[in-house]
N, C-alpha and C positions, 0 to 999 in steps of 0.2 A: 761391139758398139752398145753403149748404154741406152736403155729404153726411154721414150719421151717422158714416161711416169717417173722414172728415176731422175731425170733431169728436172722435171717439175718439182718433185720432193726437195731436191737439193736447193733449188732456188727459193722455195717457200720458206726452208730452214733458213737461208741466208737472210732473206727478207725479214723473217721474225726475230733473228738474232741481232740484227743491225738497227732493229727499233728501239728507241730508248724507253718506250713505255713497257710496261709489263703485259705480256700476252700469254695467256694460258687457257687449257681446256680442262675442266673438271667434270667427271661423270656424275651421274645421279647418286652414285655411291660415295660421293665427295673425294674420290680419288683422282690424282693427276693424271691426264693422258698426254699433256703436252705442255711444255713451258719454254719460253726463249730465254736467252743469255742474260737479260736484264735482271732476272731473279738472283744471279751471283753477285750483281752489283748492290741491288737493294738489300737482299737477305744474307749475302754470302754463302749461298748454297749452290751447289752443281745443279742445273736444269735437269740433266740426264738422270742423276740420282733422285730426283723428284717424282719420276714416273712410278705410279702405284702408290705414292704416299697420300695421305689424307691432309686435306687443306687445314683442319685444326692443329696438325702436327707442324705445319709450316707457320701458321700465323701465331700459335701460343694461346693459351686460354683467354687472355684479356682482350686481345684483337679479334679473336674468333667470335668471341661474345657480342662484341660491338657490330661485327659484319654478318652475324647470323640471321637477323631479320631480312636483310637484302638477299642473302644466299637463299633462303627459304622461299621468298617470293620469286626469285629467279627459277627455282625448281618447279614452282606452279605455273611457269610460262610467262611471267611478268618481267619485262625489261627493267633494269634498275640502274639509277645513276645517283651517286652521293660523293660528298667531299669527306676526306679523312687525312688525319695526320698519321702517317705511317712511320713507325720506329725501324730503323735498319742497324747495320752493323756499326760498330765503333760510336754509337750513341747519336746517330745522324737522325734528325726528325725531318720528314719530307711531306710537305702539303701536296695532296694529289686529288685528282678527280678519278673515280672509279665507274666502271661501266659493265654491268653484267648483263649478257646477251643470251637468252635462253635458246637451246639448240632442240628445236621440235622436229621430230620426224614421225610422220603418219599419225599426228595427233598426240605424240607421246613425248615427253621432254626427257631426252637422253642424256643431258648435262647442260653446261652453259659456258661460255665463252667469257674470259676475264680480260678486260683492257684498262689498265691504270696508267694514267699520265701525270707527271710530276708538274705541280703548280706553284712551287716554292718561288721561283724568280718572279712570276705574276703577283703573289701575294707581297713579296718585298717591294715591287714597283708601286702597287696601291699603297702600302704604308708609307713609302717615300713621298708619294703624291699628297696623301692627306696631311703628312707633317708639313710639307711645303706650303700647302694652302693654309693651315693654321698660322705658320710663322708669317705669312704674307698679311693676313688679316689682322694679326697683332700688331704688325709693324705699321701698317697703315692707320690703324685706330690710334697708336700711341704717338705718332709723328706730330711735331709742334707746326708742320707745314701743311698747306692745303695740297692735296693730291687729287689729280683729274686724270681721265682717259678720254680721248676723242677717237671715233672710228674713222675709217678710210673716207667717208663721206662728209666729215667735219662735224658730226653730231656727238655731242656729249653723251659718253655711255655710263660714266663713274664719276663720283666726287665724294670725298670723305666729309665729315662733320666740320673739320677746320676749315676747308675750302668754301663751304657754304656760309660759314660764319664770317669770313673775310669779306665776301661779296654781299652779305646780308640777303641772300637769296634762300628759299626754302624748296626748291625744285626737287623732284625726286632724281636719285643717282642716275637712272636710265631713262629719264624722260626724252633725252635728246633736244631739250629746250635751250635756246640761246638767250635766256633771260639775263645772263650775266653782262651781255652785250649792252643791255639798257643801263646798267650802272656806270659805264664808262664816262668819264668826265667830257664834256662837249668840246673843250679844247684839246683833247688827247684822242678822241675816239677815231678820227680819220686815220691818224698815223697807226694807232694800234691795229685796226682792221686791215690796213695796207700790208704791216708786217706780217699779220696772221696769214693773209692770202698769199703772201710770197712764200712763207715757210710751207704751206700745203702744196703750192704749185710746184716748188722745186725740192720739196722733201729735205729742207734744211732745218737746223735747229732753231728754236724760237727763244730770244733772250731779250726782255725788255721791262723797263719800269715805267710805269704810267699812274695816272690819278683815276680814282673811281669816286663817285657821289652815290653813296647808299641810300636807302629809301628812308632812312632816319635823318638824312641830311648831312651826315658826316662825311668829309671829303678825307680820302685815305689814299696813301701811296703805296702800290702794289708792284712787287717784283716777281714776274712770272717767267718760268723757264719750261721749254717744252723740248722732247726728242722724238723723232720719228722713229715708228716700228715698222718692222717688214715681215712678211709672211716668208715660211720656207722657200717658196718659189721666187723669191725676190720682189714679189707684188707689195705695193703700200698696205699697211695694215691699220695706220692710225698714227696718233701721238700720245705720249704720256709725258706727264711734267708735274710740276710743283709750283705752288704760289706762296708768297710770304708777304705780310703785312709790314713794310718797313718804315712806316710814318714816324714813329718815335725815334728810330735811329737816324733818319734823315734829318729830322728836326735838331736832334742832338749835334750832328755833324754840321748842320748850318749854324747853329750857336757857336761851336767851336771855331768856325772859319771866320766868322764875325769877330770873336775875340782875338783871333790872331792877326787879322787886318788892323785892329786897334793898336795891338802891340808893334806892328811894323810902322805904324805912323809916329809912335811915341819914341822910336829910335832903335837901334841895333840890338841894345842891352836892355831896352825898357820892356817891362811886362806888367802883368796885373798890378803887382807890387814892385816897388824899387827899394833897394837899400844901399848903404855905403858904410865902409868900415876905414876908420883913420888908423893906419898901422903906427904911426908915432905916438898919438894921444890916447889910442885904444877907444875912441868914441865910435859909437855905431848908431847910424840913423835909419829909421824905417819909415816908409811911406804909410798913408793911413791904410791903404789896401793890404799892405804887408801885415800891420798890426790887426786887422780883421781876420786874415787868415790864420795868424797865430792866436786869435782869440783873447788878446791881452787889452788891458785899460789904455785909454790915450796918453796916459802919464807914464806908462811903463818905459824904463830906460835900459835897453839890451846891452849886452857885451857879446863880444865874438865868441867866447866860450859858452856864454847862455844861449845864443842862436843855435850852435852845434848841438847843444843838449835837448832841443826840441825835436831833433830827428829820432827815429826809432833806435834802439840800442844797436841793432844789427847794421844800420845804416850810418852811425856816427864815424867809424873809422874810415868809410869811404868818403864822405864830405871833408873830413879832416885832411885825408891826402891829397884831395883835390886842391884845398886851400894851401897846403904846403908846398905843392907842386907849382902853383900859380906864384907864390911868392919867391920861389927859388928859381924858376926858369921862365916865368911869364906865360906859363901854358893855361888857356882859359878852360872853363869847364861848362859843362850843360848835362845836368843829371836830373833823373826822375828817381825819387827815393820815398820810402815811407816815412811819415811824419806824425807826431802826437802833439795836438794843440794844448793850450793852457788848461782847457777844460776837459782834457783827456780823450778828445775825438781823434781816431784814427784817420789820417788822410794820405793822399799821395801827392807831392809837390814836385814842381819842376823848378830847380835852382840853377840859374845861370850867373857866371861871374868871371871877371878878369882883373887884372892887377894893372896900376898906372905906376909908371917909374918917373923920377926925377933925378937926372943925371946919374942913371943906372941903379939907383936905390929905388926898391920898392916902397911906396908911401901910401897907397890907397887901395882898397877892394872896392869894386862897383859890381852891382848885378841886379837881376830881376827875379822875382818871386811870383809862382803861379800855382794855384790849387788845381790839379789836374785829376782829381778823384773821380769826376763824373765821366771824363774821356776814358780813363783807365777801365772803369765800370762798364762802359759801352763797349770797349774793345775786348773785355773779358766775355761780355754776352755774345759779341760777334764770333770770338773764337769758339765758344760753346755751339753756337749755331752752324759754324763752318763744320766743326767736327760731327755734329747731328746730321748734317747733309752729306758729308763723307761716308757716314755709316749707312745712311739710307741707299747711297749709291752701291755700296758694297753689298748690301742685302739685295738690292735689286739686280745686280750681277750674279748673286748666288742663286736667285730665284730663276733667272734665265738659264743657269747651268743645270739646275736640277730638272727644269722642264725639257731641256735638250736630251738629258740622261733618260728621262722618262720615255720620249719619243724613240731614242736609240734602242731601249730595252725592248720596248714592244716590237719594232721592226727585227732585231736580232731573234726575239722568240718567235716571231711569225715564220721567219726564215727556217730557223733550226727545227721547228716542229712540222711545219707544213711539207718542206722539200723532201725529207725522207718518206712521208706517208704517200706524197705524190709519186715518188719513184716506185714505191711499193705497188701502188695501184696501177701504175703503168706495167710493170712486171707481171702482175696478175693477168691483166689483160692480154698480154703478149702470150702468157702460158695457155690461156683460155683459147686464144686463136690457134695455137699449135695443136691442143687437144682436139678442137673442133674439126681441124683438118684431118687429124689421125681417126677420127671417129670414136674417140674413148670417151663415151658419155658418162660412165659411173666416176671417173676422175673429175669431170667437169663440174658435177653438183657441189662437192665440198670446195671447189676452187670459186665457184659462183658464191658460196656463203662467205668465203674469206673475203671476196671482193665487196660484198654487202656489208660486212663488218668494218672494212677498212672505210667504206663510203659513209658508214654512219660515224666513225671515229673522226674523219675529216670535216664532216658537217658539225660534229660537236666542237671540235677545235676552232673551226672558223667562227662559229657562233660565240664561243668564249673569247677568242681574239677580238671579235668585232665589239662585244660588249666592253672589254677593257678600252678599246680605242674610243667607242662612243662615250664612256664615262669621263675619259680623261680630256675629250674635246672642250674647248673653251671658246675657239674662234667660230665664226660663222661659216657655213658651206659656202662654195662657189657654185652657182648653177649656170649651167649653158644651155642653148637650145640644142636638143638632142633627138636624133631620129628615133621615133617610138618602135619601129620596126627593129632597129638595132638592139634596143632594149629588150624586146620579146625575144628575138633570135638567141641572144646571149644568155638570157635566163633560161630558156628551154634547153639549151646546149648544156647548162650546168647540171641538168637532171641525169639520172642514170639512163643508159642508152635504151634500155628495155621499157623504160617509162616515157620516153619522149613521144612516142606515137600515140599515147593517150590523152595528150594535151591538145585541147581544141581551142582555137583563137578566132574570136568574133569581133571585128572592128569595122566601123563605118569608114567609107573612102576619104573622108574630109580630114581625119586626123592624121598629121605628119610628124609635128614635133611638139616638144614641150620642154620647158626650162627645168633642168634637174641635175643632180651630181649623179652620173651614170654609175659609178661603182656602189654607192649607197642604195640607189633605187634598185640596182640588180640584186643587191643583198636582201632588201626587203621583200620584192616580189618573189625571189627564190625561196624564202622561208614560208611564204604563203603556198607556193605551188608544191613545195615539198611536203607540207602538212597536208594538203588536199590529196596528193597522191598516195600518201601513207594510209589515210583514213577512208580512201574509197577502195572498193573491190579491184581486183587487178583487171577485171574485164569490164570496168566502167570508166568512162572518160571524165576528164577534169577540164573545165571550161574557163578560159580567160576571156573576158568580155570588156571592150572599151567603148566609152561613150562621152559626149560632151555634157557638162553641167553649167547652166547659165548664171545661177545665184549661189554662191559667188563662182565667177568665172574659173572652171576647173576641168581637169581631166579625171575622169572616175575609171578606175581598172578594178573590175570584179573578178574575184577567184571562187569558183563554185565547184563543190565536190558533190558526190552521191554517197556519202558515208552515214553513219547513225546519227550525226548532229552532235552538238555540244550539251553536257549536262547543265540543266538550268542554273544549279548553284554556282557554276564556274563563270557564268557570263558576266556578272558585275565586276569581277577582279580579273578580266581576261588579260589584260595588258599591263596588270601590277607585277613587277618583277618579283617582290617578296612573296606575294600571294601564289605567283607561280611556283617558286621553290617549295612552299608548303604544300601546295596541291601535288607537286612531283613526289614530295616525300611520303604523302599518303597513298600514293599510286592510284590516283584518279585515272580512270580508263582513257581519258584524254588529257593525261597530265601534261601541263605546258612547261617546257623548259625555258631557254632563252630567246627562242625564235620570235614570239610575238612581242615581247618587251623590245628586242632589236628592230621590229617593224614599226612599232610606236615611237621609238627614238628616231628613227631614220625620218618618219613623217614629220615629227615636230621639228627637226632641223630644216625641213623644207617648207615650214609653215602650213603643213597639210594635216590631214586626219586619217585614222583608220578605224573602221567600225564594222561590226557585225550586222549585216543587214537582212540575212535570212538564217533561220535555225529551225530544223525540225528532223523528224526520223528519216527523211529523204534526203537530208544533206544540210550543208551550211555555205552561206556565201559571205566573204570578207571583201569590203570595199576599201581601196586606197583612193583618197581624193587629194590630188595634187594641184595647188593653185597655178593657173597659167601666168598670172601677173604676180611677179615676186614682190614680197613686203618691203616697202622702202624704208620702214622705221627701223 
């Protein structure tokens, strides 16, 4: 029967080999003591053959030179984290996050543990997100339409410059002001507000034309469209839409309708201009308006052939064929064709004609003539505007698709990275329990160190994914009344088992619930608690203290440690993500990673604050200030 130690070693090897990240142990002599199977994928080398090899032989001169500053720091007992593009076999370039963890035994650095996680998918997702945001901004800026967005409460949160120009208002895009309502024409206001209320109540599209009276006194006609937006959970997120000033277009259409009514009154074949051609004598008669369209003198005497010659060259065969068909079979025509006046102006005209017969013989052509250039121009503009609207709708759909893909990539990445490490941690915990029951203390120590390494890796990955999610977040969070004790219990349970007993909680009896996003607040409080435990001696407690604050009305959560305190130079940029990375690269003894940035971002989303309220050689206190009344703006 195989010994428990052999079983443990086998499972540890399985765990390591099934971990997609690079895992290895390098001695202080820079020779490999252990490497997992991921090295064969990344570098194309057999991990068993790496045992005893030097790290510079694996990395090569160039990569070793880049990593040497971090290796030397690790051998000095300083934990290292850094990003690197790692070249692999077949020219593969992997973005990665490296973690060097010193192995200190009895005050001496025996070597260091290497954990390298690939971040290429995350980098690609970040690049795609930046590209989509740039395209959206360029699209909204260049659109000839006014674009607006309204939140679920009905407040305006965004407008582009064209929208503000249409309504003649200068309110800020995110002011939430309803100043546009004041521009509604007094005869249209009630109907517009009723339709708007119906759209919000039933979450149906808004599509309406109405008049506005701008501050400069101009009355304009606006066509406004709106579509409801939905959150991933199906709850309403607001409306997005476009507005177009259609005043000129509607005026032109009105003039055209008036003209058409006049034509109807003058007869079925009457038009702006009338004409008649006697097929027996060849005489052609034009009305005054027909002569005006042709731009000829009142004394001009046309012929049928001369009338055809006024049409553009490409249109002459068409009108001649229509005349021939009418004479031959009595077929009337109604054509719109390009036309050139006597002064050389290019026009579009509508020509209508029919033939009259006497005893079966065609004797006369009569018709109407109309300049339709303006209408054709308006239709061309309408076509261009419709195409622009179609393009904008396609771009909006593409933006929705990219945002959905971004969320899906983050979810897949979280599952694919967290799940194997969670399984590994659970396996190590089970192995530790077996060893404890068997009394094998020597084997328990490296197992405990391995669990600590995995715990550090999991915390790093959680913070990295949390930052990616928080940076990508554009919507507001949903705060619900949550039992404060539940938040505290869950957060403490997230800590290592051996550290949970060090956490002391002080809270007055009156505090029971607070409006918050439980997942985000658990992440923020957990980062503060994890830092406090890390920088306090293992025999010193960490205190979580709750109290009410009256001005503003808020819940204060203080996390206090008994560590050496923070370096004064690091305090001004404590929550600055870029400064944290720089401090970390310089290996500040309290080098801040992503944790404090995450805390700051979570509190911003809650409308709250995080602040350093105590700092000295006897420890530090960080306070989370959570408003108890959510901001309605």
